[in-house]
LUMGUFI-415647 format. One record per residue (C-alpha): z negated, y negated, x; residue in three letters. Coordinates in nm, 2 decimals. Each point is the difference from the previous one (the first is absolute). Layout:
BEGIN
R_Z_Y_X_ala $
...
% end
This chain:
BEGIN
R_-0.43_-0.42_3.42_met $
R_-0.20_-0.25_-0.20_asn $
R_0.04_-0.35_0.14_his $
R_-0.26_-0.17_-0.23_glu $
R_-0.33_0.19_0.01_val $
R_-0.30_-0.03_-0.23_ile $
R_-0.33_0.09_0.17_ile $
R_-0.27_0.14_-0.22_thr $
R_-0.36_0.02_0.14_cys $
R_-0.22_0.27_-0.15_ala $
R_-0.33_-0.15_0.06_leu $
R_-0.27_0.26_-0.05_thr $
R_0.09_0.31_-0.20_gly $
R_-0.24_0.26_-0.14_ala $
R_-0.04_0.22_0.30_gly $
R_-0.30_0.07_0.20_asp $
R_0.09_-0.26_0.26_thr $
R_-0.29_-0.25_-0.03_val $
R_-0.22_0.20_0.24_arg $
R_0.29_0.04_0.25_arg $
R_0.08_-0.37_0.06_ser $
R_-0.19_-0.32_-0.04_pro $
R_0.31_-0.19_-0.10_his $
R_0.06_0.19_-0.33_val $
R_-0.09_-0.25_-0.28_pro $
R_-0.25_0.10_-0.26_val $
R_-0.14_-0.29_-0.21_thr $
R_0.23_-0.21_-0.21_pro $
R_-0.06_-0.29_0.23_glu $
R_0.12_0.21_0.30_gln $
R_0.29_0.15_-0.18_ile $
R_0.12_-0.34_-0.11_ala $
R_-0.04_-0.14_0.35_ala $
R_0.20_0.28_0.14_ser $
R_0.27_-0.07_-0.25_ala $
R_0.02_-0.35_0.11_val $
R_0.01_0.11_0.36_glu $
R_0.28_0.24_-0.07_ala $
R_0.20_-0.26_-0.18_ala $
R_-0.04_-0.25_0.28_ala $
R_0.13_0.27_0.24_ala $
R_0.31_0.06_-0.20_gly $
R_-0.07_0.23_-0.29_ala $
R_0.18_-0.09_-0.32_ala $
R_-0.20_0.25_-0.21_val $
R_-0.35_0.11_0.01_val $
R_-0.10_0.34_-0.14_his $
R_-0.36_0.00_-0.14_ile $
R_-0.26_0.27_-0.05_his $
R_-0.37_-0.09_-0.06_val $
R_-0.31_0.15_0.12_arg $
R_-0.37_0.01_-0.11_asp $
R_-0.14_-0.29_0.21_pro $
R_-0.33_0.19_0.06_glu $
R_0.13_0.34_0.10_thr $
R_0.37_-0.05_0.10_gly $
R_0.11_0.27_-0.23_glu $
R_0.32_-0.05_-0.20_pro $
R_-0.03_-0.16_-0.34_ser $
R_0.19_-0.07_-0.32_arg $
R_-0.22_-0.29_-0.12_asp $
R_0.22_-0.28_-0.15_pro $
R_-0.26_-0.26_0.09_arg $
R_0.06_0.07_0.37_leu $
R_0.38_-0.03_-0.03_tyr $
R_-0.05_-0.32_-0.19_ala $
R_-0.22_-0.14_0.27_glu $
R_0.24_0.10_0.28_val $
R_0.31_-0.14_-0.18_val $
R_-0.20_-0.32_-0.09_gly $
R_-0.11_-0.06_0.36_arg $
R_0.36_0.04_0.13_ile $
R_0.13_-0.25_-0.26_lys $
R_-0.28_-0.25_0.09_glu $
R_0.13_-0.02_0.35_thr $
R_0.35_-0.10_-0.12_gly $
R_0.15_0.28_0.20_thr $
R_0.35_0.09_-0.11_asp $
R_0.02_0.38_-0.01_val $
R_0.12_0.26_-0.24_val $
R_-0.29_0.19_-0.16_ile $
R_0.03_0.37_-0.02_asn $
R_-0.30_0.19_-0.17_leu $
R_-0.04_0.36_0.03_thr $
R_-0.01_0.19_-0.33_ala $
R_-0.03_0.34_0.16_gly $
R_-0.38_0.02_-0.01_met $
R_-0.13_0.25_-0.26_gly $
R_0.22_0.29_0.09_gly $
R_-0.24_0.19_0.24_asp $
R_-0.10_0.35_-0.09_leu $
R_-0.22_0.21_0.24_val $
R_-0.04_0.36_-0.13_ile $
R_-0.22_0.29_0.10_asp $
R_0.25_0.25_0.15_pro $
R_-0.20_0.30_-0.13_asp $
R_-0.06_-0.16_-0.34_arg $
R_0.31_-0.22_-0.05_pro $
R_-0.11_-0.14_-0.34_leu $
R_-0.31_-0.15_0.17_arg $
R_0.05_-0.36_0.13_gln $
R_-0.17_-0.09_0.32_leu $
R_-0.14_-0.34_0.13_pro $
R_0.29_-0.22_0.09_gly $
R_0.18_0.06_-0.33_thr $
R_0.10_-0.32_-0.18_asp $
R_0.25_0.10_-0.26_leu $
R_0.11_-0.21_-0.29_val $
R_0.31_-0.04_-0.22_ser $
R_0.30_-0.19_0.11_gly $
R_-0.09_-0.29_-0.23_leu $
R_-0.36_-0.02_0.13_glu $
R_0.14_-0.07_0.35_arg $
R_0.14_-0.33_-0.12_leu $
R_-0.28_-0.23_-0.14_pro $
R_0.01_-0.23_0.31_his $
R_0.38_-0.02_-0.03_val $
R_-0.03_-0.09_-0.36_glu $
R_-0.25_-0.28_0.08_glu $
R_0.16_-0.15_0.31_leu $
R_0.37_0.06_-0.06_leu $
R_0.08_0.02_0.38_pro $
R_0.36_-0.03_0.13_asp $
R_0.00_0.38_0.07_ile $
R_-0.21_0.30_-0.06_cys $
R_0.04_0.35_0.13_thr $
R_0.09_0.31_-0.19_leu $
R_-0.06_0.32_0.18_asp $
R_0.29_0.22_-0.12_cys $
R_-0.15_0.35_0.01_gly $
R_-0.28_0.24_0.09_ser $
R_-0.07_0.12_0.35_leu $
R_-0.21_0.22_0.21_asn $
R_-0.18_-0.29_0.17_phe $
R_-0.09_0.13_0.35_gly $
R_-0.19_0.32_0.08_asp $
R_-0.27_0.15_-0.21_gly $
R_0.01_-0.02_-0.37_ser $
R_0.08_-0.37_-0.06_asn $
R_0.28_-0.07_-0.24_leu $
R_0.16_-0.32_-0.12_tyr $
R_0.10_0.04_-0.37_val $
R_0.27_-0.20_-0.16_ser $
R_0.18_0.20_-0.27_thr $
R_0.33_-0.08_-0.17_pro $
R_-0.18_-0.09_-0.32_asp $
R_-0.24_-0.23_0.20_met $
R_0.29_-0.16_0.18_leu $
R_0.20_-0.07_-0.32_arg $
R_-0.30_-0.16_-0.16_ala $
R_-0.07_-0.21_0.31_gly $
R_0.35_-0.10_0.05_ala $
R_0.05_-0.12_-0.36_lys $
R_-0.32_-0.21_0.01_arg $
R_0.09_-0.16_0.34_ile $
R_0.34_-0.08_-0.15_gln $
R_-0.16_-0.15_-0.31_glu $
R_-0.21_-0.22_0.22_leu $
R_0.30_-0.13_0.19_gly $
R_-0.14_0.11_0.34_val $
R_0.23_0.15_0.26_arg $
R_-0.10_0.36_0.09_pro $
R_0.03_0.11_0.36_glu $
R_0.08_0.37_-0.03_leu $
R_-0.21_0.19_0.26_glu $
R_0.19_0.30_0.11_ile $
R_-0.18_0.27_0.20_phe $
R_0.27_0.28_-0.03_asp $
R_0.35_0.06_-0.11_thr $
R_-0.10_0.14_-0.34_gly $
R_-0.18_-0.32_-0.08_gln $
R_0.31_-0.20_0.08_leu $
R_0.20_0.23_-0.24_trp $
R_-0.26_-0.08_-0.28_phe $
R_0.00_-0.37_0.07_ala $
R_0.38_0.01_-0.06_lys $
R_-0.07_0.17_-0.33_gln $
R_-0.23_-0.28_-0.10_leu $
R_0.28_-0.24_0.08_leu $
R_0.25_0.21_-0.21_ala $
R_-0.26_-0.01_-0.30_glu $
R_-0.01_-0.38_0.01_gly $
R_-0.36_-0.02_0.12_leu $
R_0.09_-0.19_0.32_leu $
R_0.19_-0.32_0.02_asp $
R_0.25_-0.11_0.28_asp $
R_-0.04_-0.05_0.27_pro $
R_-0.21_0.30_0.07_thr $
R_-0.23_-0.03_0.30_val $
R_-0.10_0.31_0.20_phe $
R_-0.25_0.07_0.27_gln $
R_0.07_0.32_0.19_leu $
R_-0.33_0.12_0.14_cys $
R_0.04_0.23_0.29_met $
R_-0.24_0.21_0.21_gly $
R_-0.27_0.05_-0.27_ile $
R_-0.11_0.36_0.01_pro $
R_0.15_0.18_-0.19_trp $
R_0.28_-0.22_-0.11_gly $
R_0.32_-0.10_0.17_ala $
R_-0.03_0.02_0.37_pro $
R_0.06_-0.30_0.23_ala $
R_0.34_0.13_0.10_asp $
R_0.30_-0.23_0.03_pro $
R_0.23_0.26_-0.15_gly $
R_-0.23_0.04_-0.30_val $
R_-0.01_-0.38_-0.05_leu $
R_0.38_-0.02_0.02_gln $
R_0.03_0.27_-0.27_ser $
R_-0.24_-0.18_-0.23_met $
R_0.19_-0.33_0.05_val $
R_0.31_0.18_-0.10_his $
R_-0.17_0.11_-0.32_met $
R_-0.09_-0.36_-0.11_leu $
R_0.16_-0.14_-0.31_pro $
R_0.28_-0.25_0.05_glu $
R_-0.13_-0.36_0.05_gly $
R_-0.36_0.12_0.08_ala $
R_-0.22_-0.21_0.23_arg $
R_-0.20_0.21_0.24_trp $
R_-0.25_0.01_0.28_ala $
R_-0.17_0.28_0.19_ser $
R_-0.30_0.06_0.22_phe $
R_-0.16_0.27_0.21_ala $
R_-0.35_0.07_0.10_leu $
R_-0.19_-0.05_0.33_gly $
R_0.20_-0.03_0.32_arg $
R_0.33_0.03_-0.19_met $
R_-0.07_-0.33_-0.18_gln $
R_0.19_-0.22_0.24_met $
R_0.29_0.24_0.07_pro $
R_0.04_0.02_-0.37_trp $
R_0.05_-0.38_-0.03_val $
R_0.32_0.05_0.22_ala $
R_0.10_0.32_-0.20_gln $
R_-0.02_-0.18_-0.33_ser $
R_0.19_-0.31_0.11_ile $
R_0.28_0.21_0.17_leu $
R_0.04_0.19_-0.33_leu $
R_0.03_-0.31_-0.21_gly $
R_-0.36_-0.03_-0.12_gly $
R_-0.31_-0.22_0.01_his $
R_-0.32_0.08_0.17_val $
R_-0.38_0.05_-0.05_arg $
R_-0.28_-0.03_0.25_val $
R_-0.37_-0.05_-0.02_gly $
R_-0.34_0.16_0.04_leu $
R_0.04_0.23_-0.30_glu $
R_0.24_0.20_0.20_asp $
R_-0.09_-0.06_0.37_asn $
R_-0.30_-0.13_0.18_leu $
R_0.14_-0.05_0.35_tyr $
R_0.23_-0.26_0.18_leu $
R_0.03_0.24_0.29_ser $
R_-0.19_0.30_0.13_lys $
R_-0.37_-0.08_-0.02_gly $
R_0.06_-0.36_-0.11_val $
R_-0.12_-0.06_-0.36_arg $
R_0.22_-0.24_-0.19_ala $
R_-0.04_-0.27_-0.26_thr $
R_0.24_-0.03_-0.30_asn $
R_0.13_-0.32_0.15_gly $
R_0.08_0.17_0.34_gln $
R_0.18_0.28_-0.17_leu $
R_0.21_-0.24_-0.20_val $
R_0.07_-0.20_0.33_glu $
R_0.13_0.32_0.16_arg $
R_0.22_0.08_-0.30_ala $
R_0.14_-0.35_0.02_val $
R_0.08_0.05_0.38_gln $
R_0.18_0.34_-0.07_ile $
R_0.20_-0.16_-0.29_thr $
R_0.12_-0.29_0.21_glu $
R_0.07_0.21_0.30_leu $
R_0.24_0.21_-0.22_leu $
R_0.18_-0.33_-0.09_gly $
R_-0.14_-0.02_-0.36_ala $
R_-0.19_-0.29_-0.16_thr $
R_-0.33_0.02_-0.18_val $
R_0.02_-0.09_-0.36_ala $
R_-0.23_-0.27_-0.14_thr $
R_-0.21_0.06_-0.31_pro $
R_0.25_-0.20_-0.21_asp $
R_0.30_0.19_0.14_arg $
R_-0.19_0.33_-0.06_ala $
R_-0.05_-0.10_-0.37_arg $
R_0.37_-0.05_-0.03_ala $
R_0.09_0.32_0.17_leu $
R_-0.24_0.20_-0.21_leu $
R_0.09_-0.16_-0.33_gly $
R_-0.34_-0.17_-0.05_leu $
R_-0.09_-0.31_-0.18_lys $
R_-0.01_-0.32_0.22_pro $
R_-0.34_-0.11_0.12_arg $
R_-0.19_-0.20_-0.26_thr $
% end
């Protein structure tokens, strides 16, 4: 069991959730305010996507990331900044003409997914460690070994800590290969992403197997989608890990009751403390994850 737990709040994500809950933040101002709310509730880390302020659609615009980060820092809020670098891997194909890309495709190279990371130098950025059939239909997430090697090398050069997003066991296998090739620095930080169709299912036995595959000394957290979000807080802690909650992964506090990010963090804090663990502060999270001290 983990007795000192880092809580990450994933604020908005890139999914089609804006129309399903009024609490999903869209504009930079809303995303920053939600980050401050989550930090006040006990989150040591905020995981940030950005959206087009007019449409709510996911975006890779570095200016939006800069505005969000700037607004958070202007408040004086002490929180670890974790920026997604997973955008730009979406491929939607015509199943009858597979070489034809359909609307919804946003596919660029591994390095083209990093301009906001290069500009802002966050504490953490994500690195999605493989390709995946992303839900039903003909949606694919593409992150090839060559893309990952190029991205990992550039992130390493920037001195940013990558959070290795793992959606299945083969991706964990490849992340360990990146470590063996010297493209990752210790301590490695893993996020085990469970319940995303068609990746690793939200099954405690699968999570335990993935934990057993982690390299020695790795720091790790995990999360699961929807109604499994809060049970997964307990699963992660009991297996020795940290946790992630937030509106990227789940919109509800209980059946029929839509949540805010702050409320989800508060619930995670309650579960953590009921298990007899303590919630890590941002400074303690930086120490545990091998990050630079706050400046």
